[in-house]
Structures are given as C-alpha cells and as structure tokens.
C-alpha positions as a Python dict, from the first residue, in 0.01 Angstrom:
ca = {
    (1, 'M'): (0, 0, 0),
    (2, 'S'): (-171, 204, 271),
    (3, 'S'): (-517, 126, 398),
    (4, 'T'): (-646, 455, 258),
    (5, 'S'): (-519, 383, -94),
    (6, 'S'): (-656, 27, -88),
    (7, 'D'): (-989, 167, 42),
    (8, 'A'): (-992, 407, -253),
    (9, 'I'): (-913, 130, -502),
    (10, 'V'): (-1192, -95, -375),
    (11, 'A'): (-1435, 199, -354),
    (12, 'R'): (-1361, 317, -706),
    (13, 'R'): (-1372, -32, -860),
    (14, 'L'): (-1699, -116, -682),
    (15, 'R'): (-1858, 208, -802),
    (16, 'V'): (-1748, 139, -1163),
    (17, 'V'): (-1878, -219, -1153),
    (18, 'R'): (-2208, -123, -988),
    (19, 'K'): (-2276, 161, -1230),
    (20, 'S'): (-2172, -47, -1531),
    (21, 'K'): (-2448, -291, -1429),
    (22, 'G'): (-2698, -8, -1382),
    (23, 'L'): (-2747, -98, -1015),
    (24, 'S'): (-2826, 138, -731),
    (25, 'Q'): (-2636, 87, -406),
    (26, 'R'): (-2953, -47, -247),
    (27, 'E'): (-3021, -295, -531),
    (28, 'L'): (-2667, -432, -522),
    (29, 'A'): (-2690, -472, -143),
    (30, 'R'): (-3021, -658, -186),
    (31, 'R'): (-2878, -890, -452),
    (32, 'A'): (-2568, -957, -243),
    (33, 'G'): (-2757, -1011, 82),
    (34, 'V'): (-2565, -745, 274),
    (35, 'G'): (-2690, -453, 482),
    (36, 'S'): (-2841, -163, 288),
    (37, 'G'): (-2570, 80, 396),
    (38, 'T'): (-2275, -152, 323),
    (39, 'I'): (-2226, -52, -40),
    (40, 'S'): (-2254, 318, 47),
    (41, 'Q'): (-1998, 284, 326),
    (42, 'I'): (-1751, 100, 103),
    (43, 'E'): (-1788, 354, -179),
    (44, 'A'): (-1751, 642, 71),
    (45, 'M'): (-1438, 471, 208),
    (46, 'T'): (-1578, 461, 562),
    (47, 'M'): (-1564, 79, 555),
    (48, 'Q'): (-1302, -157, 414),
    (49, 'P'): (-1477, -489, 338),
    (50, 'S'): (-1317, -820, 423),
    (51, 'V'): (-1240, -1048, 129),
    (52, 'S'): (-1541, -1265, 216),
    (53, 'V'): (-1777, -962, 224),
    (54, 'L'): (-1635, -830, -104),
    (55, 'K'): (-1678, -1174, -263),
    (56, 'K'): (-2039, -1186, -139),
    (57, 'I'): (-2105, -842, -290),
    (58, 'L'): (-1946, -941, -620),
    (59, 'D'): (-2158, -1259, -630),
    (60, 'G'): (-2455, -1021, -651),
    (61, 'V'): (-2315, -869, -972),
    (62, 'P'): (-2194, -1153, -1064),
    (63, 'M'): (-1817, -1103, -1095),
    (64, 'D'): (-1521, -1289, -952),
    (65, 'L'): (-1248, -1128, -742),
    (66, 'A'): (-981, -1174, -1012),
    (67, 'T'): (-1186, -981, -1267),
    (68, 'F'): (-1275, -715, -1009),
    (69, 'F'): (-910, -639, -937),
    (70, 'S'): (-776, -687, -1290),
    (71, 'F'): (-984, -469, -1521),
    (72, 'E'): (-812, -145, -1621),
    (73, 'L'): (-923, 171, -1440),
    (74, 'S'): (-654, 408, -1562),
    (75, 'G'): (-696, 618, -1871),
    (76, 'Q'): (-1051, 729, -1799),
    (77, 'D'): (-1025, 977, -2085),
    (78, 'A'): (-843, 736, -2313),
    (79, 'S'): (-934, 725, -2681),
    (80, 'V'): (-847, 358, -2728),
    (81, 'Y'): (-964, 59, -2523),
    (82, 'R'): (-794, -274, -2585),
    (83, 'R'): (-976, -608, -2593),
    (84, 'G'): (-870, -704, -2240),
    (85, 'E'): (-1001, -377, -2095),
    (86, 'H'): (-1368, -448, -2173),
    (87, 'V'): (-1568, -567, -1871),
    (88, 'D'): (-1803, -865, -1905),
    (89, 'I'): (-2140, -771, -1758),
    (90, 'G'): (-2325, -1070, -1901),
    (91, 'A'): (-2457, -1392, -1752),
    (92, 'P'): (-2384, -1761, -1814),
    (93, 'G'): (-2399, -1827, -2189),
    (94, 'V'): (-2425, -1456, -2273),
    (95, 'K'): (-2116, -1239, -2276),
    (96, 'Y'): (-2166, -861, -2284),
    (97, 'L'): (-1828, -690, -2307),
    (98, 'L'): (-1881, -329, -2204),
    (99, 'V'): (-1646, -85, -2376),
    (100, 'A'): (-1496, 189, -2155),
    (101, 'P'): (-1698, 124, -1835),
    (102, 'Q'): (-1451, 336, -1638),
    (103, 'R'): (-1507, 644, -1854),
    (104, 'P'): (-1700, 899, -1644),
    (105, 'G'): (-2009, 1062, -1790),
    (106, 'R'): (-2041, 828, -2089),
    (107, 'S'): (-2334, 928, -2310),
    (108, 'L'): (-2302, 614, -2522),
    (109, 'Q'): (-2295, 247, -2428),
    (110, 'M'): (-2119, 6, -2660),
    (111, 'L'): (-2124, -371, -2613),
    (112, 'H'): (-1948, -657, -2791),
    (113, 'E'): (-2199, -937, -2735),
    (114, 'F'): (-2173, -1315, -2766),
    (115, 'Y'): (-2478, -1542, -2730),
    (116, 'E'): (-2427, -1918, -2703),
    (117, 'P'): (-2683, -2126, -2900),
    (118, 'G'): (-3023, -2113, -2730),
    (119, 'K'): (-2922, -1835, -2488),
    (120, 'D'): (-3112, -1509, -2455),
    (121, 'S'): (-3117, -1170, -2286),
    (122, 'G'): (-3351, -1298, -2013),
    (123, 'R'): (-3705, -1419, -1960),
    (124, 'R'): (-3849, -1070, -1931),
    (125, 'A'): (-3838, -816, -2208),
    (126, 'L'): (-3607, -521, -2150),
    (127, 'S'): (-3731, -164, -2158),
    (128, 'H'): (-3538, 154, -2083),
    (129, 'E'): (-3494, 512, -2197),
    (130, 'G'): (-3320, 581, -2527),
    (131, 'E'): (-3236, 417, -2856),
    (132, 'E'): (-3026, 118, -2944),
    (133, 'C'): (-2885, -37, -3255),
    (134, 'A'): (-2658, -324, -3351),
    (135, 'V'): (-2503, -519, -3635),
    (136, 'I'): (-2494, -898, -3633),
    (137, 'V'): (-2126, -986, -3690),
    (138, 'S'): (-2187, -1362, -3715),
    (139, 'G'): (-2457, -1614, -3637),
    (140, 'T'): (-2833, -1579, -3602),
    (141, 'L'): (-3024, -1362, -3356),
    (142, 'E'): (-3397, -1351, -3294),
    (143, 'V'): (-3491, -993, -3207),
    (144, 'T'): (-3830, -925, -3049),
    (145, 'V'): (-3935, -559, -3038),
    (146, 'G'): (-4287, -509, -2903),
    (147, 'D'): (-4504, -761, -3091),
    (148, 'E'): (-4263, -798, -3384),
    (149, 'V'): (-4024, -1093, -3404),
    (150, 'H'): (-3738, -1089, -3655),
    (151, 'V'): (-3460, -1338, -3724),
    (152, 'L'): (-3141, -1155, -3818),
    (153, 'K'): (-2829, -1306, -3975),
    (154, 'T'): (-2473, -1190, -4039),
    (155, 'G'): (-2469, -833, -4168),
    (156, 'D'): (-2829, -757, -4066),
    (157, 'A'): (-2892, -479, -3816),
    (158, 'Y'): (-3156, -339, -3584),
    (159, 'Y'): (-3234, 11, -3459),
    (160, 'F'): (-3528, 93, -3231),
    (161, 'N'): (-3659, 304, -2945),
    (162, 'S'): (-3553, 124, -2625),
    (163, 'N'): (-3877, 220, -2446),
    (164, 'T'): (-4040, -54, -2652),
    (165, 'P'): (-4006, -388, -2468),
    (166, 'H'): (-3738, -597, -2642),
    (167, 'R'): (-3559, -928, -2612),
    (168, 'F'): (-3276, -1111, -2791),
    (169, 'R'): (-3222, -1486, -2842),
    (170, 'N'): (-2974, -1694, -3037),
    (171, 'V'): (-3188, -1932, -3244),
    (172, 'G'): (-2889, -2062, -3441),
    (173, 'T'): (-2648, -2350, -3386),
    (174, 'E'): (-2332, -2140, -3345),
    (175, 'V'): (-2229, -1851, -3122),
    (176, 'C'): (-2392, -1526, -3233),
    (177, 'E'): (-2165, -1221, -3221),
    (178, 'V'): (-2317, -872, -3208),
    (179, 'V'): (-2180, -520, -3174),
    (180, 'S'): (-2439, -289, -3021),
    (181, 'A'): (-2473, 71, -2908),
    (182, 'C'): (-2728, 235, -2680),
    (183, 'T'): (-2781, 593, -2577),
    (184, 'P'): (-2811, 695, -2304),
    (185, 'P'): (-2620, 410, -2135),
    (186, 'S'): (-2826, 162, -1936),
    (187, 'F'): (-2515, -11, -1795),
}
C-alpha cells in the first residue's frame, strides 16, 4: 500500500470517527493532548501520524486501534448495515452503537444503546438541537427531561425536543437495551 493511500485511509477514518462523536478538530486535539493543527493536518493528508500519535488521538475519542481500522467504510450509500458495521461511540458501561456513521450527509442518527445497571448518559444533562425518540427494548430506564423524571420499562417509549436538558440512567438490575433516533444527528 502506498503512503498516499494509507494517508487517505487514516484521514478518512479519523474524519468519520471525529464527526460521529460530534467533535471539532480542535476539541479532539484538546482531548487527545496533541497540537491544535494535528487533526487538521492528518485529515488533510499533509501529515501521516505515527502509531503512537494515532493511539494518543484515539484515546481522546476513546477508541482502540483495532476498532479504528476494522469498522466498515465502504458502501457509504448502502441500504443495509450489518451488526458488525455499527460503531460504538459510548463509554464504559454504556454502549452506543451508531448505525451508518460513514454515510455522508446523514439527516438522522440511529443508536442501538445498552446501559449496564447503574450506568447513565453522564453527570451533566444533554441538550442539543432537534428531536429524539426511543423504544425500550428490554430493561428499565430512568429518563429525565427538564424537571420531569420517568421510569420506562420494556415497550415504553419517549419522544421530546432535544433542546430540553435530558439524561438517561439504568435504574434496573439488568442491562437496559434501547433503540433511539435523533434528528438532526448530534454524533
């Protein structure tokens, strides 16, 4: 493989991962502890990062090297995305499998979510443009939207304006599985 084609592969994959996380180049550089122009140079293919620099950048996502190089980039306009093609953009104890992260210009974000018992979407409430909805596939999920707190169980659903601060937490004793959609995408 030529240097130019490997530069393009790393650049394209990094761009997909960064955008799927909703990170600017500057924010990813800050999280990774690299120079502010590093991400831009890699994505513009003017710099080929060493493995150690790439690992450091991916630690800011977080994502390991194996996942970075193994998720499927081909078929950007595909109609079907298999289980192994979803990219996990979650955190420890919370798995957010993003459907079709490589699809350019997505106007919809779909996640297959898994919350371990006691795990949540983070200390701070989320707030972003758009609307989101979900169905609880299994388990129990506490959903806080503004000042309202609801405990949802299998088959229950939510739908709200995403500008309203919101948070999710598994208050059950088993893994909670959720399928959610958000428009416009925030990841």
